[in-house]
N, C-alpha and C positions, 0 to 999 in steps of 0.2 A: 228502770230498771235495768239492768241489765241488758247484751244480748241473751234472747231465749231464742234456743233451737228444738223444735214437736220432732220428735222421731212414732213414728205414728204404723196401726201395722198389726197384723193378725199374730197369731203364733206360729213361731217357730218362723217369719220370714226373714230375721236378719236383721232387727230395727236394732235388737240391743247389744248386736256387733256389732253396725254402725251405731250406736250411738257414744258407746266409750271412745272408741277411729275418732269420730270430732272432736270428743271429751279433755285429748288424751291431743290431737292434733293443737287445738285453741287455748288451750290455758285449763277448759271452761268443770264445771263437778256434774258427776251423770246420776241420775236419775231413775234406775226402772222403777217404773211405778206397780209393775204387777208385783216386784216380790211387798209391795204392801198389801197386796189382797190375796198373794202365797200367807206372808204370817196373821193376816187374818182368820185364812182361813185356820191351818196348823193351830193356831192360838184357838182356836173355837172347837176342833175334833182333839185335840188335848186334855181338852177340859168335857170335852163330853157331851159338847151344845148339838143341837140339834142348827142341821145352815141352810136350813126350809125358816129355818124363826129370826125371818127379820129384826127383834128387837137383841135377840140372840147377837145375831149377827154385830148390830150399831153397836153397840157396846162395845164387842168383842176389836171392831178398829178404835174409838176411843180411848180404848185400853193399852194399843199396838206402840213398841217404843225403836226408837229407830235406828236402837244396837240390834235387838233379836230381825231384822232385815240381814244378818253379813250371817245367821245360822247355815247350818248345810243342808237343812233339809226340809229349807223353801226352794232347794232344785233339785225334786224331785220327783217324779211324771206325777206324786201321789196329788203332792205340794199348788201338781200345775190344777189337779182333776179339782180338787180344793178350792183356788181359788179363783175356778168358773162360775163355783157354785154361789160363794158369797159373794162375788159379786153381778150379778143381777141384780140386788137390795137396793135399789136409789139409796136406799137410807146409809151405806154403809159410804156408799161414791160421793156423799155427799160430808160426811164427816172424815174421809178419808183427803176430800176437795182441800184442804187451808194448808195442808202439811206441803204439798206438790205446790197451790198457790205459796208461798213462802222463798223454796229452794228455789223459783222459775224465777224468780222476781233479787236474783244475788245477784249481784257486781264482778265484775265484770257481763258475766251472764255465766249462764246455765243450757244444761240439756235434757230433758226428761223426754223419755221412751216410752210405748205403750199407746194404750188403745184411746181415747178420748184425749190427749192434751191439745191440741192442735185447734179442736174443737169447746171443748168446757174449761182446762186449765188452764192452760196460756190461749187464748182468741185471739190476742192480738198481738203473737210473735210473730219476730218481720223471716222468721228460718221455716218456715215446715213444711215434713216430707213423708209422706203415703208410701213402708215400703212392704212389698206384695211379695206376693211369689204361688206355683200353684199347689192346691192343696200334698201335691204328692214329691214334692219338690222340698215342701218343712218335714216332710213326715221323716223323709231320708234323711234328712240335718238331725232331724231331733231325736229320733230314729240312733242314731251313730250317736254323739250328745251323749245321752244315755246308756247307750248300752259301753262308751268311755270311762261314763264313771261304777259302770259294776253292774247298771238292772238289765238281768235278764226282763228282759221284752220286745219284741217280733215288732216288726216294719207296718206286718198289718193291724198289730193293738192299735200304736200310733197314728199309722195313716186315720182309724177311725173314731180315736180320741178328739185326733183336730176335727175333721168331719163335727163329729158332735156340739164339740166348743161354739165351730163356726155357727156353724145351722142353730144352736143356742142363743147366741149372738146375736146373730145377722137376722134377729125372728123380733127381736120385737120396737116398736117403736123410736124407744130412747136409748139403740144399740150404738152401742160406745163402739166400735166397726164403722162408722160412718169416715172420710173423708172429707178434709177442711175441704168449704171450695176454692183457698186457697193456699191448697196446699200440693208438694207437684208429684205427682205417682212415682214414684219410679220401684219395675220387676227386676227382682234380679235373681227371678229362675236361669235361663243362662246365665251369671254374671260367677266370680270368681269374688272372694272375697273385697282383694284388692282393683281388680270396677269399680265392688259397686260403695267402697271406698270414697272414690277417684272418683267414679258420681254424684255422690252425696255431699264431696269435698263442696265442686262445684255449682252443687246447685246453691251450698250455705252462701257461696264466695262471693257468688250474682245476690242471694239475696243482703246481702253487708254492703259489700258497692252502690246497694237500689238506698239503702236503711244512713248509708257516708258508716258505718263502723268501717273504718277501716286503719289498718294501723297506723302514727301518727309517724 
């Protein structure tokens, strides 16, 4: 197994941006696991399926093709809400687990960002980060992102979405929002992306030194 970097955190915490910056820095492939759940939600919705139907959602997860992750529609606010709806189903997460674990095992390394990577997908990953930010900061970031994509949304709507998703995810015994005991917490609320990436890189460098995974 290569050097795996697990980047977890709630929606709009900055984990995706940090993960892609780390991937570019180390030359590792990056998987946004949230796109898997968005793909399942969009696939199910487009087929007229019931998002609360565990069997239908699981079938959609099993049929998901990697090429579907490239669809621009997966980056919308609506897709994010669909993802949150199907992610509550344990069988859906189990169906997507194998895909993620194969990705994590790549040589010389890989980066996966999500919300249960360090606890479930790659519990033995040598580098684990948990990226956090206040709900207000996350809402502002997501609002700017969606507005930039041309979506007509308000900050208040996005904040309500984030609070609702946090409550939905955090209120379960098997919540994917749990920080791994050995993950390093990085709160990006008051950081620029450059500051956040530099802090994340230093965390990974410490993990690489500890594991002996350093350039020859």
